C-alpha positions in Angstrom: 33.5 -51.0 25.9 34.6 -52.5 22.4 33.0 -49.5 20.8 35.3 -47.3 22.5 38.7 -49.3 22.8 38.4 -52.0 20.3 38.7 -55.2 22.4 40.4 -58.2 20.5 38.3 -60.9 19.1 39.7 -63.2 21.5 38.4 -61.2 24.5 34.9 -60.8 22.9 34.8 -64.5 22.7 35.8 -65.2 26.2 33.1 -62.9 27.0 30.7 -64.7 24.8 31.5 -68.1 26.5 30.9 -66.5 29.9 27.7 -65.2 28.9 26.4 -68.6 27.4 27.6 -70.7 30.3 25.6 -68.4 32.7 22.5 -68.9 30.4 22.9 -72.9 30.6 23.8 -73.2 34.2 21.8 -70.2 35.4 18.6 -70.7 33.6 18.9 -74.4 32.5 18.6 -73.4 28.8 20.1 -76.1 26.8 19.7 -78.1 23.4 19.2 -81.7 24.6 18.0 -83.4 21.7 18.4 -83.5 17.7 15.0 -85.5 17.7 16.4 -87.9 15.1 18.1 -85.3 12.8 21.2 -87.0 11.2 20.2 -90.2 13.5 20.9 -88.3 16.7 18.5 -88.5 19.6 19.1 -87.3 23.1 22.5 -85.7 24.0 24.6 -86.4 27.2 25.0 -83.4 29.2 28.3 -82.4 28.3 28.0 -82.8 24.6 24.6 -80.7 25.2 26.8 -78.0 27.0 29.1 -77.9 23.9 26.4 -77.9 21.3 24.4 -75.2 23.3 27.6 -72.8 23.8 28.6 -73.3 20.1 25.2 -72.3 18.8 24.8 -69.2 21.1 28.3 -68.2 20.1 27.6 -68.6 16.5 24.4 -66.7 16.5 25.8 -63.8 18.6 28.7 -63.4 16.1 26.3 -63.9 13.2 24.4 -60.6 14.0 27.9 -58.9 14.6 29.3 -59.8 11.5 26.1 -59.0 9.3 25.9 -55.6 10.7 27.7 -54.0 7.7 24.9 -52.2 5.7 22.2 -50.0 7.2 19.2 -51.8 8.3 20.4 -55.1 7.4 21.2 -56.8 11.1 18.1 -55.2 12.3 16.0 -56.3 9.4 17.0 -60.0 10.0 16.6 -59.7 13.6 13.1 -58.4 13.4 12.2 -61.1 10.9 13.5 -63.8 13.2 12.2 -62.5 16.3 8.7 -62.2 14.9 8.8 -66.0 14.0 9.8 -67.0 17.4 7.6 -64.8 19.1 4.5 -65.8 17.1 5.3 -69.6 17.5 6.2 -69.2 21.4 2.7 -67.7 21.8 0.9 -70.4 20.1 2.6 -73.0 22.3 1.8 -70.9 25.5 5.4 -70.0 26.4 4.4 -66.2 27.1 7.6 -65.2 28.8 9.9 -66.1 25.6 7.1 -64.7 23.3 7.2 -61.4 25.1 11.0 -61.2 25.1 11.0 -61.9 21.4 8.0 -59.4 20.4 9.6 -56.8 22.8 12.9 -57.2 20.5 11.3 -57.0 17.3 9.0 -53.9 18.4 12.3 -52.2 19.6 14.2 -52.8 16.6 11.2 -51.5 14.4 11.7 -48.3 16.0 15.6 -48.4 15.8 15.2 -49.4 11.9 13.4 -46.1 11.4 17.0 -44.3 12.2 19.2 -47.1 11.0 17.4 -47.3 7.4 19.6 -45.8 4.5 20.9 -43.0 4.9 21.4 -44.3 8.6 21.5 -41.7 11.6 22.4 -44.1 14.1 24.3 -47.5 14.1 24.2 -50.5 16.4 28.1 -51.2 16.9 29.2 -54.2 18.7 27.1 -53.2 21.8 24.1 -53.5 19.7 24.6 -56.3 17.4 26.0 -58.8 20.1 23.1 -57.8 22.5 20.5 -58.6 19.8 22.6 -61.7 18.7 22.6 -62.9 22.5 18.9 -62.6 23.1 18.1 -64.2 19.8 20.7 -67.1 20.8 18.6 -67.5 24.0 15.5 -67.5 21.9 16.8 -70.0 19.5 18.0 -72.5 21.8 14.5 -72.5 23.8 12.8 -72.7 20.3 14.9 -76.0 19.4 12.8 -78.0 22.1 9.5 -77.1 20.9 9.0 -80.4 19.6 7.9 -81.3 23.3 4.7 -79.2 22.7 1.7 -80.8 21.0 0.6 -77.5 19.8 3.6 -77.0 17.8 3.9 -80.5 16.5 0.1 -80.2 15.2 1.0 -77.0 13.4 4.4 -77.9 12.0 5.4 -81.4 12.8 8.4 -82.5 14.7 10.6 -79.7 13.2 11.5 -77.2 15.7 15.3 -78.0 15.6 15.3 -77.4 11.9 13.3 -74.1 12.0 15.9 -72.9 14.7 18.2 -72.5 11.6 15.7 -71.5 9.1 14.6 -68.6 11.1 18.4 -67.3 11.0 19.3 -68.6 7.7 21.3 -65.8 6.0 23.2 -64.6 9.0 24.2 -68.2 10.1 25.1 -69.2 6.5 27.1 -66.0 6.2 29.3 -66.5 9.3 29.8 -70.3 8.7 31.0 -69.6 5.1 33.4 -66.7 6.1 34.7 -68.9 8.8 35.3 -71.8 6.4 36.9 -69.5 3.8 39.3 -67.8 6.3 40.3 -71.3 7.7 41.1 -72.4 3.9 43.3 -69.4 3.3 45.2 -69.9 6.5 43.9 -66.6 8.1 42.4 -66.1 11.6 38.8 -66.8 11.6 38.4 -64.1 14.4 39.8 -61.3 12.3 37.5 -59.1 10.1 37.7 -59.1 6.2 35.5 -57.6 3.7 34.0 -61.0 2.2 30.3 -61.0 3.7 27.1 -61.2 1.7 26.7 -57.6 2.2 30.0 -56.6 0.9 29.6 -58.7 -2.2 26.3 -56.7 -3.1 28.2 -53.4 -2.4 31.2 -54.4 -4.3 28.8 -55.6 -7.1 27.6 -51.8 -7.4 24.3 -52.1 -5.4 23.3 -49.7 -2.7 22.9 -50.5 0.8 19.2 -50.3 0.8 19.1 -52.8 -2.4 21.3 -55.1 -0.4 19.1 -55.3 2.5 16.0 -55.7 0.8 17.3 -58.6 -1.5 18.8 -60.2 1.5 16.1 -60.0 4.0 13.6 -60.8 1.3 15.5 -63.8 0.5 15.3 -64.9 4.1 11.6 -64.3 4.4 11.2 -66.4 1.1 13.3 -69.2 2.7 11.1 -69.1 5.8 7.7 -69.1 4.0 8.6 -71.9 1.6 9.9 -74.1 4.7 6.6 -73.6 6.6 4.7 -74.6 3.3 7.0 -77.7 3.4 6.3 -78.6 6.8 3.9 -81.5 6.3 6.9 -83.2 4.4 9.0 -83.3 7.6 12.2 -82.1 8.8 14.5 -84.0 6.1 12.7 -82.0 3.2 12.8 -78.6 5.0 16.7 -79.4 5.4 16.7 -80.3 1.9 15.3 -77.1 1.0 17.5 -75.2 3.1 20.6 -76.5 1.2 18.9 -76.0 -2.2 18.6 -72.2 -1.6 22.0 -72.1 -0.5 23.3 -73.9 -3.4 21.5 -71.9 -5.7 21.3 -68.2 -4.7 24.2 -67.7 -2.2 27.8 -67.4 -2.6 29.4 -70.9 -2.6 33.3 -70.2 -3.1 32.7 -69.6 -6.8 31.4 -73.2 -7.6 28.3 -71.7 -9.4 30.5 -69.2 -11.5 32.6 -72.1 -12.5 29.8 -74.2 -13.7 28.2 -71.3 -15.5 31.3 -70.3 -17.2 31.9 -73.8 -18.4 28.3 -73.6 -19.8 29.1 -70.4 -21.8 27.2 -68.0 -19.4 28.4 -65.0 -17.5 26.8 -63.4 -14.3 28.2 -60.2 -14.9 25.7 -59.2 -17.6 22.9 -59.1 -14.7 25.0 -56.8 -12.4 24.8 -53.2 -12.6 27.9 -51.3 -14.0 30.7 -51.5 -11.7 31.2 -47.9 -9.6 34.5 -46.7 -8.7 35.7 -47.6 -5.1 35.2 -44.2 -3.7 31.5 -44.2 -4.4 31.2 -47.7 -2.9 32.8 -46.5 0.4 30.9 -43.4 0.7 28.9 -43.7 3.8 29.9 -47.1 4.7 31.0 -47.9 8.3 32.6 -51.5 8.9 31.4 -52.2 12.6 32.9 -55.3 12.8 36.3 -53.9 11.9 
């Protein structure tokens, strides 16, 4: 309905809360423990409900907001669902494995037509549905520490890998949310400050932005898997180091480089006129 009538962000948020609540109570699917991360173990039911609802809403909106460049949302979703599907298969949760790998297969076919220059687009009906399925997979995946097959492979880290597999969409959503609140703007209203917008404004093509961002997500996942013997704390540290070094951090890196006498502009392509940047660009979230 939103693709035709443009529902308000508040209406969409209410529907997302209803969907999350239906999954929590209908399927008994909850984040029940942090497994010692930040010193937090088992969660009381009400706290578990709030954490699970928040997680599902963030994941749903992350894929809605990141869907601003041809192939980007589907690329991230394919990568995450493949990771979920492979590990669900290893631990024997075949129902979730089929759901994850089915999603990856569907999106691979969709990507053929969504790759630049795109012939079809997700729209909110697509990105929110993909985000909803991935949020279900993420919540269930966070509890894989209960399975010996998982802990033998990657240690007591399932709660951390849930975030690692969705690293860039999650970070982009949280960063934009914080920025909007800091600037006293509604966090629910769209703008043009997402990761993909930064690439487009810098003069890069949609295709380049997609490959760089999806490639960066793949590198984080790979390095995190290699670091799994070190434990959840080191994986989380690697997660934050990647964010600090390679992702936008409210201009902090630019300020530091400027004071050291360096400029990032020499590494960017020549700035293109606004007309060229907007050609073929459809802001689905707006």
